[in-house]
PDB file with one MODEL, atoms N, CA, C and O in Angstrom:
MODEL        1
ATOM      1  N   MET A   1     106.920  52.304 221.050  1.00  0.00           N
ATOM      2  CA  MET A   1     106.587  52.860 219.747  1.00  0.00           C
ATOM      3  C   MET A   1     105.943  54.218 219.974  1.00  0.00           C
ATOM      4  O   MET A   1     105.004  54.351 220.758  1.00  0.00           O
ATOM      5  N   SER A   2     106.458  55.223 219.279  1.00  0.00           N
ATOM      6  CA  SER A   2     105.932  56.579 219.454  1.00  0.00           C
ATOM      7  C   SER A   2     104.608  56.740 218.697  1.00  0.00           C
ATOM      8  O   SER A   2     104.206  55.884 217.910  1.00  0.00           O
ATOM      9  N   GLY A   3     103.957  57.856 218.964  1.00  0.00           N
ATOM     10  CA  GLY A   3     102.683  58.133 218.316  1.00  0.00           C
ATOM     11  C   GLY A   3     102.800  58.260 216.808  1.00  0.00           C
ATOM     12  O   GLY A   3     101.916  57.832 216.067  1.00  0.00           O
ATOM     13  N   ALA A   4     103.914  58.860 216.357  1.00  0.00           N
ATOM     14  CA  ALA A   4     104.123  59.019 214.908  1.00  0.00           C
ATOM     15  C   ALA A   4     104.326  57.665 214.244  1.00  0.00           C
ATOM     16  O   ALA A   4     103.806  57.419 213.156  1.00  0.00           O
ATOM     17  N   GLN A   5     105.080  56.789 214.896  1.00  0.00           N
ATOM     18  CA  GLN A   5     105.307  55.460 214.333  1.00  0.00           C
ATOM     19  C   GLN A   5     104.017  54.657 214.309  1.00  0.00           C
ATOM     20  O   GLN A   5     103.728  53.966 213.331  1.00  0.00           O
ATOM     21  N   LEU A   6     103.250  54.745 215.372  1.00  0.00           N
ATOM     22  CA  LEU A   6     101.988  54.020 215.418  1.00  0.00           C
ATOM     23  C   LEU A   6     101.036  54.534 214.341  1.00  0.00           C
ATOM     24  O   LEU A   6     100.333  53.753 213.701  1.00  0.00           O
ATOM     25  N   GLY A   7     101.018  55.852 214.147  1.00  0.00           N
ATOM     26  CA  GLY A   7     100.181  56.424 213.092  1.00  0.00           C
ATOM     27  C   GLY A   7     100.594  55.929 211.721  1.00  0.00           C
ATOM     28  O   GLY A   7      99.746  55.640 210.877  1.00  0.00           O
ATOM     29  N   TRP A   8     101.917  55.829 211.494  1.00  0.00           N
ATOM     30  CA  TRP A   8     102.386  55.334 210.204  1.00  0.00           C
ATOM     31  C   TRP A   8     102.004  53.874 210.020  1.00  0.00           C
ATOM     32  O   TRP A   8     101.607  53.475 208.925  1.00  0.00           O
ATOM     33  N   VAL A   9     102.117  53.073 211.070  1.00  0.00           N
ATOM     34  CA  VAL A   9     101.776  51.650 210.963  1.00  0.00           C
ATOM     35  C   VAL A   9     100.299  51.499 210.617  1.00  0.00           C
ATOM     36  O   VAL A   9      99.941  50.704 209.748  1.00  0.00           O
ATOM     37  N   VAL A  10      99.454  52.249 211.287  1.00  0.00           N
ATOM     38  CA  VAL A  10      98.017  52.160 211.009  1.00  0.00           C
ATOM     39  C   VAL A  10      97.726  52.620 209.583  1.00  0.00           C
ATOM     40  O   VAL A  10      96.963  51.978 208.861  1.00  0.00           O
ATOM     41  N   GLU A  11      98.336  53.732 209.182  1.00  0.00           N
ATOM     42  CA  GLU A  11      98.127  54.233 207.820  1.00  0.00           C
ATOM     43  C   GLU A  11      98.626  53.244 206.775  1.00  0.00           C
ATOM     44  O   GLU A  11      97.967  53.030 205.757  1.00  0.00           O
ATOM     45  N   ALA A  12      99.785  52.640 207.021  1.00  0.00           N
ATOM     46  CA  ALA A  12     100.343  51.676 206.072  1.00  0.00           C
ATOM     47  C   ALA A  12      99.465  50.436 205.984  1.00  0.00           C
ATOM     48  O   ALA A  12      99.276  49.894 204.895  1.00  0.00           O
ATOM     49  N   MET A  13      98.927  49.979 207.104  1.00  0.00           N
ATOM     50  CA  MET A  13      98.057  48.797 207.072  1.00  0.00           C
ATOM     51  C   MET A  13      96.755  49.073 206.326  1.00  0.00           C
ATOM     52  O   MET A  13      96.286  48.237 205.554  1.00  0.00           O
ATOM     53  N   ILE A  14      96.181  50.237 206.558  1.00  0.00           N
ATOM     54  CA  ILE A  14      94.942  50.588 205.852  1.00  0.00           C
ATOM     55  C   ILE A  14      95.207  50.726 204.358  1.00  0.00           C
ATOM     56  O   ILE A  14      94.439  50.221 203.540  1.00  0.00           O
ATOM     57  N   ALA A  15      96.292  51.410 204.001  1.00  0.00           N
ATOM     58  CA  ALA A  15      96.621  51.583 202.583  1.00  0.00           C
ATOM     59  C   ALA A  15      96.921  50.243 201.922  1.00  0.00           C
ATOM     60  O   ALA A  15      96.512  50.014 200.784  1.00  0.00           O
ATOM     61  N   SER A  16      97.624  49.363 202.611  1.00  0.00           N
ATOM     62  CA  SER A  16      97.929  48.046 202.047  1.00  0.00           C
ATOM     63  C   SER A  16      96.667  47.215 201.879  1.00  0.00           C
ATOM     64  O   SER A  16      96.521  46.490 200.895  1.00  0.00           O
ATOM     65  N   THR A  17      95.767  47.318 202.828  1.00  0.00           N
ATOM     66  CA  THR A  17      94.503  46.588 202.715  1.00  0.00           C
ATOM     67  C   THR A  17      93.708  47.075 201.511  1.00  0.00           C
ATOM     68  O   THR A  17      93.158  46.269 200.760  1.00  0.00           O
ATOM     69  N   LEU A  18      93.646  48.386 201.326  1.00  0.00           N
ATOM     70  CA  LEU A  18      92.943  48.931 200.160  1.00  0.00           C
ATOM     71  C   LEU A  18      93.614  48.515 198.860  1.00  0.00           C
ATOM     72  O   LEU A  18      92.935  48.215 197.878  1.00  0.00           O
ATOM     73  N   LEU A  19      94.935  48.495 198.847  1.00  0.00           N
ATOM     74  CA  LEU A  19      95.650  48.044 197.649  1.00  0.00           C
ATOM     75  C   LEU A  19      95.379  46.572 197.367  1.00  0.00           C
ATOM     76  O   LEU A  19      95.256  46.181 196.206  1.00  0.00           O
ATOM     77  N   MET A  20      95.285  45.755 198.406  1.00  0.00           N
ATOM     78  CA  MET A  20      94.978  44.334 198.208  1.00  0.00           C
ATOM     79  C   MET A  20      93.591  44.152 197.611  1.00  0.00           C
ATOM     80  O   MET A  20      93.393  43.305 196.740  1.00  0.00           O
ATOM     81  N   VAL A  21      92.633  44.942 198.076  1.00  0.00           N
ATOM     82  CA  VAL A  21      91.283  44.869 197.516  1.00  0.00           C
ATOM     83  C   VAL A  21      91.304  45.286 196.046  1.00  0.00           C
ATOM     84  O   VAL A  21      90.655  44.654 195.212  1.00  0.00           O
ATOM     85  N   LEU A  22      92.045  46.343 195.728  1.00  0.00           N
ATOM     86  CA  LEU A  22      92.139  46.777 194.328  1.00  0.00           C
ATOM     87  C   LEU A  22      92.802  45.715 193.457  1.00  0.00           C
ATOM     88  O   LEU A  22      92.376  45.494 192.323  1.00  0.00           O
ATOM     89  N   VAL A  23      93.836  45.058 193.968  1.00  0.00           N
ATOM     90  CA  VAL A  23      94.490  43.993 193.207  1.00  0.00           C
ATOM     91  C   VAL A  23      93.516  42.846 192.973  1.00  0.00           C
ATOM     92  O   VAL A  23      93.451  42.301 191.871  1.00  0.00           O
ATOM     93  N   LEU A  24      92.760  42.478 193.999  1.00  0.00           N
ATOM     94  CA  LEU A  24      91.786  41.394 193.833  1.00  0.00           C
ATOM     95  C   LEU A  24      90.739  41.743 192.770  1.00  0.00           C
ATOM     96  O   LEU A  24      90.311  40.881 192.003  1.00  0.00           O
ATOM     97  N   LEU A  25      90.336  43.008 192.736  1.00  0.00           N
ATOM     98  CA  LEU A  25      89.333  43.428 191.752  1.00  0.00           C
ATOM     99  C   LEU A  25      89.907  43.539 190.341  1.00  0.00           C
ATOM    100  O   LEU A  25      89.199  43.282 189.368  1.00  0.00           O
ATOM    101  N   ALA A  26      91.170  43.915 190.220  1.00  0.00           N
ATOM    102  CA  ALA A  26      91.746  44.194 188.903  1.00  0.00           C
ATOM    103  C   ALA A  26      92.495  43.021 188.290  1.00  0.00           C
ATOM    104  O   ALA A  26      92.769  43.037 187.090  1.00  0.00           O
ATOM    105  N   ARG A  27      92.833  42.009 189.073  1.00  0.00           N
ATOM    106  CA  ARG A  27      93.745  40.985 188.561  1.00  0.00           C
ATOM    107  C   ARG A  27      93.187  40.203 187.374  1.00  0.00           C
ATOM    108  O   ARG A  27      93.950  39.848 186.476  1.00  0.00           O
ATOM    109  N   ARG A  28      91.912  39.929 187.339  1.00  0.00           N
ATOM    110  CA  ARG A  28      91.342  39.180 186.212  1.00  0.00           C
ATOM    111  C   ARG A  28      91.466  39.983 184.915  1.00  0.00           C
ATOM    112  O   ARG A  28      91.856  39.452 183.875  1.00  0.00           O
ATOM    113  N   HIS A  29      91.127  41.266 184.998  1.00  0.00           N
ATOM    114  CA  HIS A  29      91.206  42.119 183.805  1.00  0.00           C
ATOM    115  C   HIS A  29      92.657  42.309 183.364  1.00  0.00           C
ATOM    116  O   HIS A  29      92.955  42.308 182.169  1.00  0.00           O
ATOM    117  N   VAL A  30      93.545  42.470 184.325  1.00  0.00           N
ATOM    118  CA  VAL A  30      94.961  42.635 183.997  1.00  0.00           C
ATOM    119  C   VAL A  30      95.512  41.352 183.380  1.00  0.00           C
ATOM    120  O   VAL A  30      96.291  41.403 182.429  1.00  0.00           O
ATOM    121  N   ARG A  31      95.109  40.209 183.918  1.00  0.00           N
ATOM    122  CA  ARG A  31      95.582  38.931 183.370  1.00  0.00           C
ATOM    123  C   ARG A  31      95.121  38.751 181.935  1.00  0.00           C
ATOM    124  O   ARG A  31      95.883  38.277 181.093  1.00  0.00           O
ATOM    125  N   GLN A  32      93.888  39.124 181.650  1.00  0.00           N
ATOM    126  CA  GLN A  32      93.379  38.982 180.287  1.00  0.00           C
ATOM    127  C   GLN A  32      94.061  39.950 179.326  1.00  0.00           C
ATOM    128  O   GLN A  32      94.299  39.619 178.164  1.00  0.00           O
ATOM    129  N   ALA A  33      94.372  41.139 179.813  1.00  0.00           N
ATOM    130  CA  ALA A  33      94.967  42.145 178.937  1.00  0.00           C
ATOM    131  C   ALA A  33      96.473  41.993 178.780  1.00  0.00           C
ATOM    132  O   ALA A  33      97.004  42.206 177.691  1.00  0.00           O
ATOM    133  N   PHE A  34      97.178  41.623 179.868  1.00  0.00           N
ATOM    134  CA  PHE A  34      98.639  41.648 179.841  1.00  0.00           C
ATOM    135  C   PHE A  34      99.300  40.323 180.168  1.00  0.00           C
ATOM    136  O   PHE A  34     100.516  40.195 180.022  1.00  0.00           O
ATOM    137  N   GLY A  35      98.541  39.341 180.603  1.00  0.00           N
ATOM    138  CA  GLY A  35      99.120  38.047 180.924  1.00  0.00           C
ATOM    139  C   GLY A  35      99.260  37.832 182.421  1.00  0.00           C
ATOM    140  O   GLY A  35      99.157  38.770 183.212  1.00  0.00           O
ATOM    141  N   PRO A  36      99.497  36.573 182.799  1.00  0.00           N
ATOM    142  CA  PRO A  36      99.542  36.243 184.229  1.00  0.00           C
ATOM    143  C   PRO A  36     100.745  36.828 184.967  1.00  0.00           C
ATOM    144  O   PRO A  36     100.656  37.094 186.165  1.00  0.00           O
ATOM    145  N   GLN A  37     101.862  37.032 184.280  1.00  0.00           N
ATOM    146  CA  GLN A  37     103.044  37.582 184.961  1.00  0.00           C
ATOM    147  C   GLN A  37     102.763  38.977 185.504  1.00  0.00           C
ATOM    148  O   GLN A  37     103.138  39.298 186.632  1.00  0.00           O
ATOM    149  N   VAL A  38     102.106  39.797 184.707  1.00  0.00           N
ATOM    150  CA  VAL A  38     101.798  41.162 185.140  1.00  0.00           C
ATOM    151  C   VAL A  38     100.746  41.131 186.246  1.00  0.00           C
ATOM    152  O   VAL A  38     100.801  41.928 187.183  1.00  0.00           O
ATOM    153  N   ALA A  39      99.787  40.207 186.136  1.00  0.00           N
ATOM    154  CA  ALA A  39      98.764  40.099 187.175  1.00  0.00           C
ATOM    155  C   ALA A  39      99.390  39.703 188.511  1.00  0.00           C
ATOM    156  O   ALA A  39      98.993  40.221 189.555  1.00  0.00           O
ATOM    157  N   TYR A  40     100.360  38.792 188.490  1.00  0.00           N
ATOM    158  CA  TYR A  40     101.048  38.427 189.732  1.00  0.00           C
ATOM    159  C   TYR A  40     101.911  39.575 190.238  1.00  0.00           C
ATOM    160  O   TYR A  40     102.062  39.743 191.448  1.00  0.00           O
ATOM    161  N   ALA A  41     102.473  40.361 189.342  1.00  0.00           N
ATOM    162  CA  ALA A  41     103.315  41.480 189.744  1.00  0.00           C
ATOM    163  C   ALA A  41     102.524  42.557 190.490  1.00  0.00           C
ATOM    164  O   ALA A  41     103.102  43.338 191.246  1.00  0.00           O
ATOM    165  N   LEU A  42     101.212  42.603 190.280  1.00  0.00           N
ATOM    166  CA  LEU A  42     100.390  43.566 191.008  1.00  0.00           C
ATOM    167  C   LEU A  42     100.485  43.382 192.520  1.00  0.00           C
ATOM    168  O   LEU A  42     100.316  44.341 193.273  1.00  0.00           O
ATOM    169  N   TRP A  43     100.755  42.159 192.967  1.00  0.00           N
ATOM    170  CA  TRP A  43     100.845  41.896 194.406  1.00  0.00           C
ATOM    171  C   TRP A  43     102.045  42.579 195.037  1.00  0.00           C
ATOM    172  O   TRP A  43     102.143  42.648 196.263  1.00  0.00           O
ATOM    173  N   ALA A  44     102.959  43.084 194.219  1.00  0.00           N
ATOM    174  CA  ALA A  44     104.092  43.823 194.774  1.00  0.00           C
ATOM    175  C   ALA A  44     103.658  45.188 195.316  1.00  0.00           C
ATOM    176  O   ALA A  44     104.337  45.742 196.180  1.00  0.00           O
ATOM    177  N   LEU A  45     102.555  45.733 194.832  1.00  0.00           N
ATOM    178  CA  LEU A  45     102.115  47.058 195.281  1.00  0.00           C
ATOM    179  C   LEU A  45     101.803  47.104 196.777  1.00  0.00           C
ATOM    180  O   LEU A  45     102.326  47.983 197.462  1.00  0.00           O
ATOM    181  N   PRO A  46     100.976  46.201 197.322  1.00  0.00           N
ATOM    182  CA  PRO A  46     100.747  46.249 198.772  1.00  0.00           C
ATOM    183  C   PRO A  46     102.022  45.965 199.569  1.00  0.00           C
ATOM    184  O   PRO A  46     102.233  46.547 200.633  1.00  0.00           O
ATOM    185  N   LEU A  47     102.859  45.081 199.059  1.00  0.00           N
ATOM    186  CA  LEU A  47     104.107  44.776 199.750  1.00  0.00           C
ATOM    187  C   LEU A  47     105.022  45.994 199.792  1.00  0.00           C
ATOM    188  O   LEU A  47     105.620  46.289 200.826  1.00  0.00           O
ATOM    189  N   LEU A  48     105.131  46.702 198.667  1.00  0.00           N
ATOM    190  CA  LEU A  48     105.956  47.910 198.625  1.00  0.00           C
ATOM    191  C   LEU A  48     105.432  48.976 199.581  1.00  0.00           C
ATOM    192  O   LEU A  48     106.212  49.703 200.195  1.00  0.00           O
ATOM    193  N   ARG A  49     104.120  49.065 199.703  1.00  0.00           N
ATOM    194  CA  ARG A  49     103.543  50.057 200.618  1.00  0.00           C
ATOM    195  C   ARG A  49     103.945  49.766 202.058  1.00  0.00           C
ATOM    196  O   ARG A  49     104.159  50.688 202.844  1.00  0.00           O
ATOM    197  N   LEU A  50     104.046  48.494 202.402  1.00  0.00           N
ATOM    198  CA  LEU A  50     104.451  48.136 203.762  1.00  0.00           C
ATOM    199  C   LEU A  50     105.944  48.333 203.988  1.00  0.00           C
ATOM    200  O   LEU A  50     106.367  48.641 205.103  1.00  0.00           O
ATOM    201  N   ILE A  51     106.743  48.158 202.945  1.00  0.00           N
ATOM    202  CA  ILE A  51     108.199  48.228 203.085  1.00  0.00           C
ATOM    203  C   ILE A  51     108.709  49.659 203.041  1.00  0.00           C
ATOM    204  O   ILE A  51     109.610  50.026 203.796  1.00  0.00           O
ATOM    205  N   LEU A  52     108.131  50.472 202.152  1.00  0.00           N
ATOM    206  CA  LEU A  52     108.650  51.825 201.954  1.00  0.00           C
ATOM    207  C   LEU A  52     108.414  52.701 203.180  1.00  0.00           C
ATOM    208  O   LEU A  52     107.386  52.572 203.846  1.00  0.00           O
ATOM    209  N   PRO A  53     109.347  53.579 203.478  1.00  0.00           N
ATOM    210  CA  PRO A  53     109.174  54.469 204.634  1.00  0.00           C
ATOM    211  C   PRO A  53     108.108  55.519 204.347  1.00  0.00           C
ATOM    212  O   PRO A  53     107.725  55.724 203.195  1.00  0.00           O
ATOM    213  N   PRO A  54     107.636  56.175 205.384  1.00  0.00           N
ATOM    214  CA  PRO A  54     106.629  57.229 205.157  1.00  0.00           C
ATOM    215  C   PRO A  54     107.244  58.410 204.434  1.00  0.00           C
ATOM    216  O   PRO A  54     108.458  58.616 204.467  1.00  0.00           O
ATOM    217  N   LEU A  55     106.389  59.182 203.780  1.00  0.00           N
ATOM    218  CA  LEU A  55     106.843  60.405 203.123  1.00  0.00           C
ATOM    219  C   LEU A  55     107.295  61.406 204.180  1.00  0.00           C
ATOM    220  O   LEU A  55     106.744  61.440 205.280  1.00  0.00           O
ATOM    221  N   PRO A  56     108.286  62.212 203.854  1.00  0.00           N
ATOM    222  CA  PRO A  56     108.659  63.281 204.786  1.00  0.00           C
ATOM    223  C   PRO A  56     107.461  64.191 205.048  1.00  0.00           C
ATOM    224  O   PRO A  56     106.608  64.365 204.178  1.00  0.00           O
ATOM    225  N   ARG A  57     107.399  64.762 206.233  1.00  0.00           N
ATOM    226  CA  ARG A  57     106.233  65.547 206.643  1.00  0.00           C
ATOM    227  C   ARG A  57     105.923  66.673 205.649  1.00  0.00           C
ATOM    228  O   ARG A  57     104.751  66.955 205.399  1.00  0.00           O
ATOM    229  N   GLY A  58     106.924  67.308 205.090  1.00  0.00           N
ATOM    230  CA  GLY A  58     106.698  68.394 204.144  1.00  0.00           C
ATOM    231  C   GLY A  58     106.005  67.926 202.875  1.00  0.00           C
ATOM    232  O   GLY A  58     105.117  68.611 202.368  1.00  0.00           O
ATOM    233  N   LEU A  59     106.397  66.774 202.356  1.00  0.00           N
ATOM    234  CA  LEU A  59     105.776  66.256 201.133  1.00  0.00           C
ATOM    235  C   LEU A  59     104.341  65.819 201.376  1.00  0.00           C
ATOM    236  O   LEU A  59     103.470  66.073 200.544  1.00  0.00           O
ATOM    237  N   SER A  60     104.085  65.172 202.496  1.00  0.00           N
ATOM    238  CA  SER A  60     102.724  64.709 202.757  1.00  0.00           C
ATOM    239  C   SER A  60     101.790  65.888 202.993  1.00  0.00           C
ATOM    240  O   SER A  60     100.613  65.823 202.638  1.00  0.00           O
ATOM    241  N   GLU A  61     102.301  66.971 203.591  1.00  0.00           N
ATOM    242  CA  GLU A  61     101.462  68.154 203.785  1.00  0.00           C
ATOM    243  C   GLU A  61     101.214  68.870 202.467  1.00  0.00           C
ATOM    244  O   GLU A  61     100.151  69.464 202.290  1.00  0.00           O
ATOM    245  N   GLN A  62     102.165  68.831 201.534  1.00  0.00           N
ATOM    246  CA  GLN A  62     101.970  69.452 200.231  1.00  0.00           C
ATOM    247  C   GLN A  62     100.968  68.664 199.400  1.00  0.00           C
ATOM    248  O   GLN A  62     100.271  69.242 198.566  1.00  0.00           O
ATOM    249  N   ALA A  63     100.884  67.372 199.610  1.00  0.00           N
ATOM    250  CA  ALA A  63      99.956  66.542 198.848  1.00  0.00           C
ATOM    251  C   ALA A  63      98.526  66.678 199.360  1.00  0.00           C
ATOM    252  O   ALA A  63      97.583  66.375 198.628  1.00  0.00           O
ATOM    253  N   THR A  64      98.348  67.117 200.576  1.00  0.00           N
ATOM    254  CA  THR A  64      97.020  67.189 201.176  1.00  0.00           C
ATOM    255  C   THR A  64      96.177  68.364 200.683  1.00  0.00           C
ATOM    256  O   THR A  64      94.982  68.169 200.458  1.00  0.00           O
ATOM    257  N   PRO A  65      96.720  69.576 200.498  1.00  0.00           N
ATOM    258  CA  PRO A  65      95.857  70.702 200.113  1.00  0.00           C
ATOM    259  C   PRO A  65      95.030  70.496 198.845  1.00  0.00           C
ATOM    260  O   PRO A  65      93.873  70.918 198.830  1.00  0.00           O
ATOM    261  N   PRO A  66      95.550  69.870 197.771  1.00  0.00           N
ATOM    262  CA  PRO A  66      94.663  69.677 196.617  1.00  0.00           C
ATOM    263  C   PRO A  66      93.442  68.825 196.949  1.00  0.00           C
ATOM    264  O   PRO A  66      92.357  69.062 196.418  1.00  0.00           O
ATOM    265  N   LEU A  67      93.613  67.838 197.822  1.00  0.00           N
ATOM    266  CA  LEU A  67      92.475  67.018 198.212  1.00  0.00           C
ATOM    267  C   LEU A  67      91.493  67.825 199.043  1.00  0.00           C
ATOM    268  O   LEU A  67      90.281  67.705 198.867  1.00  0.00           O
ATOM    269  N   ALA A  68      92.004  68.640 199.940  1.00  0.00           N
ATOM    270  CA  ALA A  68      91.129  69.470 200.761  1.00  0.00           C
ATOM    271  C   ALA A  68      90.393  70.490 199.892  1.00  0.00           C
ATOM    272  O   ALA A  68      89.207  70.747 200.097  1.00  0.00           O
ATOM    273  N   ALA A  69      91.102  71.068 198.923  1.00  0.00           N
ATOM    274  CA  ALA A  69      90.474  72.048 198.041  1.00  0.00           C
ATOM    275  C   ALA A  69      89.388  71.399 197.188  1.00  0.00           C
ATOM    276  O   ALA A  69      88.352  72.011 196.926  1.00  0.00           O
ATOM    277  N   ALA A  70      89.622  70.168 196.758  1.00  0.00           N
ATOM    278  CA  ALA A  70      88.621  69.472 195.949  1.00  0.00           C
ATOM    279  C   ALA A  70      87.364  69.211 196.763  1.00  0.00           C
ATOM    280  O   ALA A  70      86.254  69.322 196.241  1.00  0.00           O
ATOM    281  N   SER A  71      87.522  68.870 198.025  1.00  0.00           N
ATOM    282  CA  SER A  71      86.344  68.602 198.845  1.00  0.00           C
ATOM    283  C   SER A  71      85.593  69.889 199.163  1.00  0.00           C
ATOM    284  O   SER A  71      84.385  69.855 199.399  1.00  0.00           O
ATOM    285  N   GLU A  72      86.296  71.033 199.173  1.00  0.00           N
ATOM    286  CA  GLU A  72      85.623  72.302 199.433  1.00  0.00           C
ATOM    287  C   GLU A  72      84.815  72.768 198.229  1.00  0.00           C
ATOM    288  O   GLU A  72      83.849  73.513 198.389  1.00  0.00           O
ATOM    289  N   ARG A  73      85.190  72.346 197.037  1.00  0.00           N
ATOM    290  CA  ARG A  73      84.466  72.764 195.831  1.00  0.00           C
ATOM    291  C   ARG A  73      83.066  72.172 195.784  1.00  0.00           C
ATOM    292  O   ARG A  73      82.126  72.809 195.309  1.00  0.00           O
ATOM    293  N   PHE A  74      82.940  70.965 196.274  1.00  0.00           N
ATOM    294  CA  PHE A  74      81.662  70.287 196.213  1.00  0.00           C
ATOM    295  C   PHE A  74      80.950  70.489 197.537  1.00  0.00           C
ATOM    296  O   PHE A  74      81.228  69.803 198.521  1.00  0.00           O
ATOM    297  N   ALA A  75      80.044  71.426 197.546  1.00  0.00           N
ATOM    298  CA  ALA A  75      79.320  71.737 198.770  1.00  0.00           C
ATOM    299  C   ALA A  75      78.174  70.745 198.947  1.00  0.00           C
ATOM    300  O   ALA A  75      77.639  70.209 197.977  1.00  0.00           O
ATOM    301  N   THR A  76      77.827  70.522 200.158  1.00  0.00           N
ATOM    302  CA  THR A  76      76.710  69.647 200.479  1.00  0.00           C
ATOM    303  C   THR A  76      75.521  70.517 200.838  1.00  0.00           C
ATOM    304  O   THR A  76      75.602  71.382 201.709  1.00  0.00           O
ATOM    305  N   TYR A  77      74.442  70.279 200.168  1.00  0.00           N
ATOM    306  CA  TYR A  77      73.224  71.038 200.427  1.00  0.00           C
ATOM    307  C   TYR A  77      72.195  70.104 201.029  1.00  0.00           C
ATOM    308  O   TYR A  77      71.996  68.984 200.560  1.00  0.00           O
ATOM    309  N   VAL A  78      71.557  70.578 202.060  1.00  0.00           N
ATOM    310  CA  VAL A  78      70.501  69.817 202.715  1.00  0.00           C
ATOM    311  C   VAL A  78      69.194  70.508 202.396  1.00  0.00           C
ATOM    312  O   VAL A  78      69.028  71.701 202.649  1.00  0.00           O
ATOM    313  N   VAL A  79      68.269  69.748 201.839  1.00  0.00           N
ATOM    314  CA  VAL A  79      66.950  70.304 201.494  1.00  0.00           C
ATOM    315  C   VAL A  79      65.967  69.790 202.517  1.00  0.00           C
ATOM    316  O   VAL A  79      65.755  68.585 202.649  1.00  0.00           O
ATOM    317  N   LEU A  80      65.373  70.713 203.237  1.00  0.00           N
ATOM    318  CA  LEU A  80      64.382  70.358 204.254  1.00  0.00           C
ATOM    319  C   LEU A  80      62.984  70.549 203.688  1.00  0.00           C
ATOM    320  O   LEU A  80      62.731  71.495 202.942  1.00  0.00           O
ATOM    321  N   PRO A  81      62.089  69.655 204.041  1.00  0.00           N
ATOM    322  CA  PRO A  81      60.719  69.817 203.541  1.00  0.00           C
ATOM    323  C   PRO A  81      60.068  71.036 204.213  1.00  0.00           C
ATOM    324  O   PRO A  81      60.326  71.353 205.375  1.00  0.00           O
ATOM    325  N   MET A  82      59.221  71.694 203.433  1.00  0.00           N
ATOM    326  CA  MET A  82      58.532  72.864 203.970  1.00  0.00           C
ATOM    327  C   MET A  82      57.332  72.397 204.788  1.00  0.00           C
ATOM    328  O   MET A  82      56.603  71.490 204.387  1.00  0.00           O
ATOM    329  N   THR A  83      57.149  73.017 205.910  1.00  0.00           N
ATOM    330  CA  THR A  83      55.975  72.694 206.728  1.00  0.00           C
ATOM    331  C   THR A  83      54.939  73.769 206.516  1.00  0.00           C
ATOM    332  O   THR A  83      55.259  74.958 206.515  1.00  0.00           O
ATOM    333  N   ALA A  84      53.711  73.362 206.339  1.00  0.00           N
ATOM    334  CA  ALA A  84      52.662  74.327 206.055  1.00  0.00           C
ATOM    335  C   ALA A  84      51.868  74.656 207.271  1.00  0.00           C
ATOM    336  O   ALA A  84      50.938  75.460 207.201  1.00  0.00           O
TER     337      ALA A  84
ENDMDL
END
């Protein structure tokens, strides 16, 4: 397995795990609002993430700059106590 494939596997597993946590958190509310069929259908999201191939390198790089720009807007300031 090449480095790119291993990176995709790790990324897909992390993304699927996060999707599973979101489904667990949202399923009760979805079931109450839309019924049990839709709540069960939510489990297709983590499965689809594992099945679908990775995005082409050009698309994934185009999706990254808005996230990087958003993190640059919010600067972190450290306030140090004054010593007398």
